Backbone as CSV, one residue per row, in Angstrom:
resi,resn,N_x,N_y,N_z,CA_x,CA_y,CA_z,C_x,C_y,C_z
1,MET,0.739,-0.849,0.110,0.456,-0.290,-0.078,0.844,1.118,-0.007
2,PRO,0.649,1.882,-0.723,1.594,3.443,-1.039,1.481,4.577,0.351
3,PRO,2.786,4.795,1.028,2.303,5.650,2.025,1.477,6.949,1.969
4,LEU,1.842,7.644,0.905,1.274,9.224,0.615,0.452,8.997,-0.361
5,VAL,-0.856,9.380,-0.080,-1.957,9.433,-1.630,-2.327,10.786,-1.583
6,LEU,-2.169,11.437,-2.398,-3.350,12.559,-3.122,-4.228,12.227,-3.757
7,ALA,-5.635,12.529,-2.654,-6.712,12.350,-3.137,-7.562,13.459,-3.898
8,ILE,-8.297,13.303,-5.133,-8.572,14.501,-5.733,-9.823,14.258,-6.266
9,ASP,-10.910,15.443,-6.178,-12.339,14.854,-6.725,-13.173,16.275,-7.249
10,THR,-13.249,16.508,-8.660,-13.736,17.626,-9.367,-14.865,17.428,-9.933
11,ALA,-15.992,16.096,-9.509,-16.880,15.208,-10.000,-18.277,16.690,-9.641
12,PHE,-18.003,17.185,-8.452,-19.406,17.714,-8.371,-19.544,19.524,-8.356
13,SER,-19.927,20.149,-7.442,-19.504,21.237,-6.790,-18.065,21.715,-6.443
14,ARG,-18.183,20.804,-5.793,-16.373,20.709,-4.958,-15.611,21.127,-5.404
15,CYS,-14.413,21.416,-4.939,-12.892,21.158,-5.698,-12.115,20.515,-4.505
16,THR,-12.048,19.394,-4.308,-11.351,18.750,-2.982,-9.569,18.232,-3.475
17,ALA,-9.246,18.180,-2.521,-8.314,17.626,-2.386,-7.317,16.992,-0.899
18,ALA,-7.219,16.236,-0.884,-6.570,15.668,-0.102,-5.049,14.794,0.764
19,VAL,-4.635,14.650,1.371,-3.609,14.263,1.548,-3.481,13.097,2.689
20,PHE,-3.275,11.558,2.605,-3.346,10.910,3.495,-2.247,9.507,3.426
21,ASP,-2.111,9.033,4.748,-0.919,8.991,5.084,-1.529,7.128,5.339
22,ALA,-0.914,6.229,4.230,-1.748,4.832,4.274,-1.174,4.079,5.352
23,ALA,0.111,4.517,5.824,0.957,3.385,6.781,0.537,3.905,8.015
24,GLY,0.271,2.284,8.505,-0.452,1.684,9.448,-1.847,1.569,9.528
25,ASP,-2.478,1.986,10.035,-3.942,2.514,10.825,-4.435,3.191,9.585
26,GLY,-3.625,4.315,8.973,-4.326,5.333,7.457,-4.510,6.269,8.413
27,ARG,-3.993,7.930,8.222,-4.800,8.915,8.618,-4.952,10.541,7.204
28,LEU,-5.580,10.945,8.464,-5.570,12.079,7.190,-4.612,13.220,7.612
29,LEU,-4.402,13.171,7.216,-2.998,14.692,6.831,-3.753,15.952,6.791
30,ALA,-4.587,15.882,5.761,-4.515,17.650,5.465,-5.871,17.480,4.639
31,SER,-6.627,18.011,4.277,-7.865,18.324,2.825,-8.439,19.654,3.292
32,ALA,-9.138,19.586,1.939,-10.015,21.068,1.745,-10.621,20.916,0.353
33,GLU,-12.129,20.849,0.554,-12.773,20.977,-0.649,-13.824,22.641,-0.283
34,PRO,-13.717,22.746,-1.008,-14.126,24.358,-1.095,-15.375,24.047,-2.363
35,GLU,-16.579,24.559,-1.857,-17.391,24.517,-3.186,-17.317,25.765,-3.788
36,ILE,-17.560,25.497,-5.065,-16.808,26.161,-6.218,-18.138,26.442,-7.205
37,GLY,-18.771,25.232,-7.151,-19.846,25.793,-8.274,-18.892,24.989,-9.582
38,LYS,-18.408,25.961,-10.573,-17.737,25.452,-11.495,-16.191,25.961,-11.240
39,GLY,-15.238,26.081,-12.286,-14.488,26.493,-12.610,-13.029,25.876,-11.980
40,HIS,-13.309,24.516,-11.671,-12.608,23.112,-11.158,-10.811,23.498,-11.740
41,ALA,-10.862,23.588,-13.256,-9.427,23.944,-13.460,-8.909,25.120,-13.181
42,GLU,-9.423,26.003,-12.682,-8.598,27.006,-12.293,-8.472,27.525,-11.110
43,ARG,-9.005,26.653,-10.556,-9.148,26.088,-8.493,-7.832,25.347,-8.396
44,LEU,-7.512,23.799,-8.883,-7.344,22.419,-8.697,-6.374,22.920,-8.208
45,THR,-4.935,23.546,-8.919,-4.015,23.465,-8.325,-3.629,24.004,-7.093
46,GLY,-4.497,25.017,-7.293,-4.194,25.907,-5.742,-4.723,24.862,-4.490
47,VAL,-5.524,24.633,-4.796,-6.042,23.629,-3.741,-5.184,22.718,-3.089
48,ILE,-4.544,21.705,-4.546,-3.892,20.954,-4.233,-2.383,21.645,-3.306
49,ASP,-1.654,22.815,-3.487,-0.831,23.181,-3.244,-1.385,23.671,-1.372
50,GLU,-2.054,23.695,-1.107,-2.428,23.964,0.076,-2.375,23.301,0.722
51,VAL,-3.819,21.675,0.389,-3.151,20.360,1.464,-1.811,19.934,1.191
52,LEU,-0.955,20.214,0.420,0.681,20.058,0.527,1.120,20.736,1.562
53,ALA,0.554,21.621,1.503,1.748,22.607,2.707,1.036,22.407,3.932
54,GLU,-0.228,22.507,3.833,-0.667,21.660,5.522,-0.109,20.770,5.704
55,ALA,0.362,19.654,5.238,0.771,18.229,5.398,1.943,18.380,6.128
56,GLY,2.514,18.936,5.403,4.263,19.796,5.424,5.141,18.154,4.551
57,ILE,4.274,18.216,3.354,5.280,17.620,2.169,5.166,18.176,0.802
58,THR,5.823,17.799,-0.238,5.900,18.457,-1.832,5.283,17.380,-2.231
59,TYR,5.497,17.965,-3.526,4.691,16.718,-4.493,5.763,15.157,-4.482
60,ARG,6.920,15.652,-4.404,7.706,14.243,-4.457,7.259,13.538,-3.593
61,ASP,6.709,14.302,-2.446,6.561,12.952,-1.763,5.796,12.108,-2.006
62,LEU,4.444,12.251,-3.056,3.745,11.521,-3.114,4.177,10.198,-3.487
63,GLN,3.579,9.445,-3.014,3.489,7.687,-4.103,2.156,7.724,-4.867
64,ARG,1.113,8.170,-4.794,0.068,7.252,-5.873,-0.933,9.118,-5.782
65,ILE,-1.855,8.970,-6.639,-2.789,9.934,-6.813,-4.277,9.140,-6.892
66,ALA,-5.277,9.450,-6.467,-6.654,8.693,-6.402,-7.324,10.325,-7.167
67,VAL,-8.424,9.667,-8.194,-9.306,10.831,-8.457,-10.581,10.163,-9.381
68,THR,-11.528,10.781,-8.465,-12.938,10.470,-9.232,-13.220,10.363,-10.723
69,THR,-13.705,9.623,-11.195,-13.586,9.691,-12.696,-14.731,9.532,-13.143
70,GLY,-16.331,9.630,-11.973,-17.321,9.870,-12.761,-18.226,8.731,-11.849
71,PRO,-19.744,8.568,-12.538,-20.604,9.722,-12.982,-20.616,11.219,-12.159
72,GLY,-20.916,12.026,-13.154,-20.448,13.390,-12.446,-20.623,14.689,-13.457
73,SER,-20.213,15.641,-13.366,-20.097,16.664,-14.475,-19.278,16.088,-15.383
74,PHE,-19.645,16.454,-16.507,-18.415,15.823,-17.744,-17.238,17.150,-17.299
75,THR,-17.156,18.457,-17.070,-16.113,18.964,-17.554,-15.037,18.961,-16.289
76,GLY,-16.334,19.046,-15.115,-15.273,18.358,-13.650,-14.377,17.068,-13.824
77,ILE,-14.952,16.089,-14.536,-14.360,14.954,-14.544,-13.214,14.899,-15.600
78,ARG,-13.265,15.833,-16.502,-12.588,15.586,-17.646,-10.884,16.840,-16.859
79,VAL,-11.151,17.812,-16.207,-10.215,18.503,-15.311,-9.390,17.261,-14.242
80,GLY,-10.015,16.653,-13.472,-9.546,16.205,-12.318,-8.706,15.060,-12.771
81,VAL,-9.112,13.985,-13.688,-8.646,12.980,-14.283,-7.128,13.460,-15.052
82,ALA,-7.928,14.835,-16.249,-6.701,15.174,-16.556,-5.115,16.062,-15.821
83,ALA,-5.717,16.202,-14.301,-4.689,16.665,-13.748,-4.285,15.262,-12.981
84,ALA,-5.169,14.705,-12.641,-4.254,13.056,-11.724,-3.762,12.432,-12.656
85,ARG,-3.778,12.705,-14.058,-2.590,11.821,-15.139,-1.534,12.580,-15.268
86,GLY,-1.806,13.903,-15.452,-0.684,14.597,-15.689,0.547,14.673,-14.481
87,LEU,0.246,14.729,-13.464,0.833,14.669,-12.290,1.276,13.396,-12.064
88,ALA,0.635,12.300,-11.750,1.348,11.090,-12.162,2.309,10.530,-13.108
89,LEU,2.505,11.244,-14.740,3.145,11.098,-15.340,4.161,11.844,-14.659
90,ALA,3.993,13.328,-14.559,5.594,14.309,-14.105,6.385,13.169,-13.416
91,LEU,5.683,13.224,-11.964,6.163,12.381,-10.673,6.365,11.074,-11.147
92,ASP,6.551,10.031,-11.927,6.480,8.643,-11.936,5.638,8.259,-11.128
93,ILE,4.684,8.091,-10.615,3.375,7.431,-9.629,3.133,7.056,-10.182
94,GLN,2.085,6.367,-9.626,0.422,5.687,-10.136,-0.638,6.590,-9.750
95,ALA,-1.455,6.401,-11.083,-2.589,6.896,-10.454,-3.834,6.217,-10.697
96,VAL,-5.226,6.302,-9.803,-5.890,5.440,-10.178,-7.233,5.986,-10.311
97,GLY,-8.069,5.841,-10.390,-9.413,6.112,-10.451,-10.309,5.575,-9.946
98,MET,-11.234,6.358,-8.777,-12.708,5.594,-8.166,-13.831,6.543,-8.837
99,SER,-15.221,5.396,-8.893,-15.914,6.030,-8.796,-16.812,7.097,-8.157
100,THR,-17.435,7.717,-8.493,-17.992,8.297,-6.870,-18.910,7.558,-7.140
101,LEU,-19.881,7.212,-7.517,-20.977,5.592,-6.974,-20.116,5.320,-5.572
102,ASP,-18.675,4.928,-6.019,-18.129,3.813,-5.093,-17.881,4.687,-3.725
103,ALA,-17.102,5.555,-4.065,-16.964,7.075,-3.062,-17.798,7.009,-1.771
104,LEU,-18.898,7.437,-2.699,-21.051,8.407,-2.238,-21.015,6.745,-1.100
105,ALA,-21.186,5.671,-1.270,-21.555,4.165,-1.262,-20.367,4.129,0.432
106,ASN,-19.264,3.633,-0.123,-18.241,3.728,1.293,-18.360,4.918,2.216
107,GLY,-18.722,6.008,1.881,-18.829,7.296,3.135,-19.835,7.176,3.507
108,ALA,-20.690,6.664,2.954,-21.974,6.864,3.905,-22.027,4.839,5.246
109,ILE,-21.174,4.173,3.918,-20.966,2.915,4.649,-20.127,3.111,6.448
110,ALA,-18.941,3.825,6.258,-18.209,4.206,6.940,-19.190,5.514,8.525
111,MET,-19.742,6.451,7.588,-20.621,6.847,8.845,-21.556,6.010,9.492
112,ALA,-22.464,4.997,9.034,-23.411,4.244,9.694,-22.434,3.515,10.487
113,GLY,-21.120,2.721,10.185,-20.213,2.539,11.272,-20.011,2.820,12.190
114,GLY,-19.687,4.684,12.294,-19.762,4.754,13.501,-20.464,5.596,13.836
115,ASN,-22.046,5.295,13.724,-23.134,5.632,14.331,-23.843,4.861,14.716
116,ALA,-23.789,4.896,15.940,-24.353,3.657,16.512,-26.274,3.511,16.630
117,GLU,-26.885,4.883,16.380,-28.129,5.197,16.111,-28.071,4.157,14.192
118,LEU,-27.542,4.435,13.367,-27.544,4.620,11.863,-27.153,2.715,11.910
119,ARG,-25.964,2.399,12.900,-25.652,1.231,12.476,-26.818,-0.021,13.195
120,GLY,-27.452,0.334,14.490,-28.717,-0.422,14.795,-29.580,-1.067,13.700
121,GLY,-29.294,-2.506,13.915,-30.288,-3.069,13.102,-30.058,-3.478,11.437
122,GLN,-28.987,-2.719,11.190,-29.004,-2.154,9.878,-27.826,-3.098,9.130
123,SER,-27.127,-3.750,9.860,-25.899,-4.625,9.398,-25.935,-5.401,8.554
124,THR,-26.932,-5.690,7.453,-27.113,-5.956,6.744,-27.332,-5.273,5.358
125,THR,-28.363,-4.015,5.508,-28.760,-3.434,4.918,-27.733,-2.821,3.580
126,PRO,-28.237,-3.107,2.414,-27.584,-2.550,1.222,-27.774,-1.029,1.255
127,VAL,-26.681,-0.798,0.637,-26.641,0.984,-0.086,-27.213,1.243,-1.453
128,LEU,-27.967,2.156,-2.003,-27.928,2.692,-3.144,-27.713,3.942,-3.038
129,ALA,-26.302,4.056,-3.970,-25.761,5.623,-4.475,-26.556,5.886,-5.455
130,VAL,-27.089,7.031,-5.610,-27.837,8.111,-6.737,-28.080,9.247,-6.718
131,ILE,-26.999,9.382,-7.322,-27.059,11.048,-8.100,-28.115,11.589,-9.410
132,ASP,-28.368,12.659,-8.849,-29.488,12.900,-10.021,-28.776,13.701,-11.397
133,ALA,-29.305,12.857,-12.591,-28.433,12.821,-13.621,-28.817,13.864,-14.486
134,ARG,-30.355,14.646,-14.125,-31.046,15.651,-15.027,-31.185,14.965,-16.012
135,ARG,-32.151,15.501,-16.272,-32.881,15.015,-17.793,-34.167,14.004,-17.347
136,GLY,-33.972,13.862,-16.049,-35.407,12.931,-15.978,-34.293,11.021,-15.395
137,GLU,-33.320,11.035,-15.356,-32.224,10.127,-14.980,-31.701,10.391,-13.682
138,VAL,-31.406,9.013,-13.465,-30.277,9.198,-12.238,-29.318,8.347,-12.644
139,TYR,-27.891,8.012,-11.772,-26.771,7.251,-11.787,-27.069,6.640,-10.606
140,ALA,-26.910,5.395,-10.556,-27.011,4.923,-9.805,-26.190,3.520,-9.360
141,ALA,-26.131,3.092,-8.374,-25.344,1.329,-7.964,-25.741,1.073,-6.716
142,LEU,-25.502,0.255,-6.902,-26.034,-0.401,-5.507,-25.237,-1.818,-4.798
143,TYR,-24.578,-1.276,-3.408,-23.743,-2.089,-2.548,-23.732,-2.838,-1.233
144,SER,-23.506,-3.875,-1.045,-23.732,-4.405,-0.322,-23.524,-3.970,1.658
145,SER,-23.823,-4.484,2.239,-22.778,-3.609,3.859,-21.470,-3.475,3.898
146,ASP,-20.786,-4.375,2.990,-19.271,-3.997,3.366,-18.863,-3.237,2.265
147,GLY,-19.340,-2.898,1.228,-18.812,-1.876,-0.029,-19.018,-2.244,-0.716
148,SER,-19.301,-4.011,-1.017,-19.325,-4.655,-2.150,-20.389,-4.346,-3.244
149,ALA,-19.884,-4.384,-4.755,-20.613,-3.708,-5.372,-21.738,-5.392,-5.755
150,LEU,-23.270,-4.648,-6.098,-24.068,-5.698,-6.360,-24.592,-5.888,-7.506
151,ASN,-24.782,-4.036,-8.035,-25.482,-3.804,-9.518,-24.947,-2.609,-9.890
152,GLY,-24.905,-2.211,-10.870,-24.642,-1.054,-11.705,-23.003,-0.926,-11.665
153,PRO,-22.351,0.203,-12.209,-22.946,1.790,-12.393,-24.115,0.937,-13.417
154,ALA,-25.569,2.578,-13.822,-26.113,2.290,-14.640,-26.679,3.850,-14.558
155,ALA,-26.961,4.585,-15.730,-28.044,5.307,-16.350,-29.527,4.682,-16.056
156,LEU,-30.379,5.656,-15.445,-31.733,4.733,-15.497,-32.519,5.783,-15.138
157,LEU,-33.745,5.168,-15.674,-35.305,6.261,-15.000,-35.548,6.095,-13.503
158,PRO,-36.304,6.907,-12.730,-36.533,6.613,-11.746,-37.365,5.249,-11.418
159,ALA,-38.653,5.670,-12.690,-39.389,4.302,-12.620,-38.493,2.684,-12.682
160,ASP,-37.440,2.568,-13.283,-36.356,1.558,-13.568,-36.288,0.865,-11.833
161,LEU,-35.627,1.868,-11.181,-35.147,1.411,-9.747,-34.960,0.140,-9.349
162,PRO,-36.790,0.238,-9.071,-37.165,-1.411,-8.135,-37.112,-2.033,-9.037
163,ALA,-37.099,-2.313,-10.253,-36.595,-4.041,-10.662,-34.795,-3.854,-10.909
164,PHE,-33.872,-2.839,-10.734,-32.800,-2.363,-10.636,-32.114,-3.156,-9.291
165,VAL,-33.050,-2.824,-8.284,-32.643,-3.146,-6.829,-33.102,-4.626,-6.620
166,THR,-34.383,-4.949,-6.735,-34.703,-6.166,-6.971,-33.753,-7.448,-7.677
167,SER,-33.756,-7.438,-8.876,-32.645,-8.160,-9.388,-31.355,-8.236,-8.596
168,ALA,-30.630,-7.393,-8.228,-29.636,-8.021,-7.481,-29.432,-8.369,-6.166
169,ILE,-30.775,-8.178,-5.912,-30.531,-9.060,-4.576,-31.171,-10.268,-4.410
170,ALA,-32.361,-10.471,-5.811,-32.984,-11.762,-5.825,-32.503,-13.031,-5.591
171,GLY,-30.564,-13.069,-5.752,-30.460,-14.303,-5.201,-30.324,-14.867,-3.722
172,GLY,-30.226,-13.763,-3.101,-30.595,-13.712,-1.355,-29.540,-13.715,-1.178
173,GLY,-28.754,-14.392,0.353,-27.437,-14.224,0.604,-27.973,-12.905,2.473
174,PRO,-26.546,-12.482,2.373,-26.793,-11.686,3.331,-27.083,-10.117,3.704
175,VAL,-28.276,-10.025,2.664,-28.713,-8.851,2.565,-30.305,-8.524,2.876
176,SER,-31.151,-7.447,3.145,-32.715,-7.866,3.534,-32.837,-7.009,2.248
177,ALA,-34.354,-7.824,1.610,-34.634,-7.867,0.366,-35.415,-6.429,0.732
178,THR,-35.584,-6.123,1.797,-37.106,-4.258,1.980,-36.374,-3.801,1.875
179,ALA,-35.428,-3.589,3.201,-34.502,-2.183,3.659,-33.472,-1.647,3.005
180,LEU,-33.359,-0.508,2.099,-32.460,0.032,1.423,-31.955,2.079,2.210
181,ARG,-30.416,1.142,2.665,-30.035,3.021,2.702,-29.109,3.586,1.575
182,LEU,-29.623,5.001,1.874,-29.843,5.494,0.194,-29.201,7.104,0.639
183,VAL,-27.630,7.144,-0.725,-27.168,7.796,-0.554,-27.159,8.961,-1.559
184,GLY,-26.687,10.314,-1.778,-26.323,11.108,-2.969,-27.606,11.770,-3.348
185,SER,-26.954,12.820,-4.380,-28.250,13.954,-4.810,-29.332,12.895,-5.002
186,GLY,-29.593,11.929,-5.976,-30.671,11.529,-6.259,-31.569,10.418,-5.032
187,ALA,-30.861,10.751,-3.524,-31.785,9.718,-3.038,-32.589,10.095,-2.622
188,ALA,-33.421,11.427,-2.457,-35.229,11.408,-2.380,-35.751,10.847,-3.665
189,ILE,-35.185,11.371,-4.680,-35.853,10.765,-5.792,-35.772,9.395,-6.269
190,ALA,-34.755,8.340,-5.170,-34.895,7.092,-5.424,-36.510,6.750,-4.188
191,ALA,-35.422,7.300,-2.885,-36.724,7.101,-1.912,-38.275,7.182,-2.673
192,ALA,-38.942,7.745,-3.480,-40.207,8.069,-3.908,-40.504,6.942,-5.038
193,GLY,-39.490,6.226,-5.482,-40.074,5.275,-6.685,-39.705,4.657,-5.928
194,LEU,-39.288,4.321,-4.605,-38.757,3.027,-4.270,-39.665,2.704,-3.148
195,SER,-41.543,2.750,-3.127,-42.002,3.014,-2.298,-42.209,1.453,-1.843
196,ASP,-41.914,0.322,-1.685,-41.969,-1.156,-1.720,-40.396,-1.129,-0.581
197,HIS,-39.858,-0.283,-0.394,-38.153,-0.527,0.322,-38.961,0.394,1.346
198,ASP,-38.259,-0.202,2.870,-38.189,1.141,3.576,-36.838,1.324,3.768
199,CYS,-36.988,2.778,2.978,-35.497,3.476,2.964,-35.327,3.886,3.822
200,VAL,-33.996,4.530,3.746,-33.259,5.664,5.239,-32.116,6.305,4.234
201,ILE,-32.342,7.403,4.147,-31.798,8.589,3.401,-30.793,8.974,4.552
202,LEU,-29.287,8.369,4.025,-28.453,8.960,5.331,-27.097,10.559,4.524
203,ASP,-27.375,10.216,3.505,-26.601,11.867,3.157,-27.398,12.515,1.711
204,PRO,-28.347,13.221,1.942,-28.904,14.082,0.346,-27.755,14.434,-0.426
205,SER,-26.740,14.682,-0.190,-25.526,15.685,-1.368,-24.721,14.637,-2.124
206,ASP,-24.171,15.215,-2.669,-23.275,14.838,-3.761,-22.150,14.909,-3.219
207,ARG,-21.554,15.401,-2.118,-20.244,15.208,-0.940,-19.601,14.042,-0.990
208,ILE,-18.537,13.832,-1.586,-17.272,13.028,-1.843,-16.439,13.291,-0.735
209,ASP,-16.593,12.087,0.487,-15.801,12.373,1.672,-14.472,11.815,1.280
210,PRO,-13.654,13.191,1.746,-11.759,13.279,1.478,-11.618,11.933,1.848
211,GLU,-11.227,11.080,2.817,-10.626,10.437,3.585,-11.359,9.052,3.257
212,THR,-12.438,9.245,2.890,-12.757,7.458,2.340,-12.595,7.366,0.696
213,LEU,-12.572,8.393,0.219,-11.779,8.935,-1.344,-10.225,8.053,-1.226
214,ALA,-9.521,8.490,-0.148,-8.115,8.136,-0.217,-7.794,6.683,0.303
215,ARG,-8.613,6.584,1.107,-8.759,5.187,1.360,-8.738,3.956,0.170
216,LEU,-9.476,4.461,-0.446,-10.433,3.624,-1.783,-9.088,3.359,-2.456
217,GLY,-8.205,4.897,-2.686,-7.598,4.682,-3.685,-6.047,4.378,-3.439
218,ALA,-5.756,4.105,-1.542,-4.645,3.210,-1.595,-5.171,2.026,-1.620
219,LEU,-6.254,1.844,-1.428,-6.529,0.349,-1.862,-6.460,-0.607,-3.377
220,ALA,-6.714,0.308,-3.855,-7.260,0.233,-5.371,-6.140,-0.877,-6.166
221,GLU,-5.967,-1.634,-6.768,-5.021,-2.300,-7.987,-4.976,-1.067,-8.608
222,ALA,-3.300,-1.360,-8.648,-2.790,0.022,-9.954,-3.372,-0.973,-11.257
223,GLY,-3.618,-0.469,-12.051,-4.059,-0.607,-13.623,-3.435,0.297,-14.821
224,GLU,-4.677,0.385,-15.826,-4.478,1.587,-16.687,-4.683,2.536,-16.329
225,ALA,-4.273,3.825,-16.883,-4.236,5.316,-16.268,-5.765,5.582,-16.424
226,PRO,-6.141,6.604,-15.175,-7.748,6.993,-14.625,-8.865,7.259,-15.963
227,ARG,-9.989,6.800,-16.721,-10.267,7.340,-17.453,-11.826,7.933,-17.242
228,PRO,-12.304,8.857,-17.555,-13.699,9.746,-17.311,-14.899,7.614,-17.826
229,LEU,-15.856,8.220,-16.006,-16.708,7.176,-17.077,-17.897,7.614,-16.861
230,TYR,-18.040,7.728,-18.524,-19.852,8.533,-18.945,-20.763,7.511,-18.829
231,LEU,-21.493,7.717,-18.208,-22.742,6.742,-18.219,-24.035,6.676,-19.327
232,ARG,-24.193,8.198,-20.317,-24.671,8.466,-21.116,-23.658,9.991,-21.732
233,SER,-24.347,10.127,-23.143,-23.493,10.854,-23.701,-23.778,12.696,-23.066
234,ALA,-22.722,13.578,-23.195,-22.732,14.432,-22.907,-24.295,15.514,-22.757
235,ASP,-24.638,16.488,-21.913,-25.913,17.133,-22.179,-25.801,17.555,-23.209
236,ALA,-24.747,18.848,-23.986,-24.422,19.702,-24.451,-24.207,18.868,-25.874
237,LYS,-25.125,19.040,-27.096,-25.274,18.729,-28.122,-25.108,20.051,-29.235
238,PRO,-24.080,19.350,-30.237,-24.189,20.208,-31.492,-25.289,21.244,-31.909
239,SER,-25.121,21.883,-32.394,-26.343,22.644,-32.933,-26.595,22.349,-34.346
240,SER,-28.170,22.368,-34.688,-28.945,21.974,-35.614,-29.062,22.664,-36.739
241,ALA,-29.086,24.063,-36.152,-29.640,25.438,-36.948,-28.266,25.754,-37.921
242,PRO,-28.289,25.866,-38.837,-27.645,26.153,-39.595,-26.364,27.304,-39.561
243,SER,-25.495,26.918,-39.971,-23.782,27.288,-40.259,-23.591,28.817,-40.103
244,LEU,-23.440,29.934,-39.457,-23.026,30.966,-40.034,-22.290,31.480,-40.549
245,ARG,-21.095,30.339,-40.509,-19.575,30.211,-41.418,-19.596,30.899,-42.923
246,ARG,-18.911,30.967,-43.452,-19.012,30.627,-44.839,-18.978,29.137,-45.249
247,ALA,-19.520,29.135,-46.183,-19.346,27.553,-46.831,-17.990,27.839,-47.153
248,PRO,-17.448,26.128,-47.236,-16.213,26.043,-47.136,-15.883,25.442,-47.892
249,THR,-15.707,26.921,-49.045,-14.602,26.976,-50.029,-13.549,27.078,-49.642
250,GLU,-12.962,27.656,-49.005,-11.656,28.197,-48.827,-10.895,27.180,-48.006
251,SER,-9.263,26.777,-48.167,-8.787,25.789,-47.016,-8.685,26.699,-46.117
252,ILE,-8.533,26.002,-44.845,-7.827,26.853,-43.409,-6.152,26.887,-43.987
253,PRO,-6.160,28.067,-43.040,-4.518,28.394,-43.178,-3.834,27.337,-42.220
């Protein structure tokens, strides 16, 4: 396990960076997660510099970079992945990608594990991570109580969520068939569509916990360089209106 990990998340409205020492039991050395909305490309380097300074290390001390790869904001994902790959190449270290749904689910599981009220009676309750994808859809993935993936990730209509959940837990095993813990910006949407399930919303936001992301990144197997995880095409579409430019009769200089 690499000792010093830099974790980056730019998939949503926050611009998150954290330094995690994976030695021993592991501990978070520094983190920052300003909520900026847009403009991750302009802010990310400064946020990284801040957490490195707070942790008392330099770029050359890092052994691994973990970055969220989506689903989420198309532009934000590209910014984070490009930064992670560029730094890894420059520093000759590993870069690993983590799904935002994985991070959301594992953050909720960690929160429940440290909270007796949430933990009571829910040790086998699966976690559904759901992101509001707009355009009448959600991004969803279902996890067992230990964080193992059961189904997804997928882009779905809210009406498809009951079948998505049921198909994953129909095989039985140590999971509840009726109770669900929900996390993510689409949690309320999911709860409304899953009326046959006893749903508890743990966190209705899209905040990625920096320490959870870093821990997942430290444990992940290194492989190919991180790539954006897109579950559907971009919201921005080429215009169908006639071009206002001249007809292409001249060669481009």
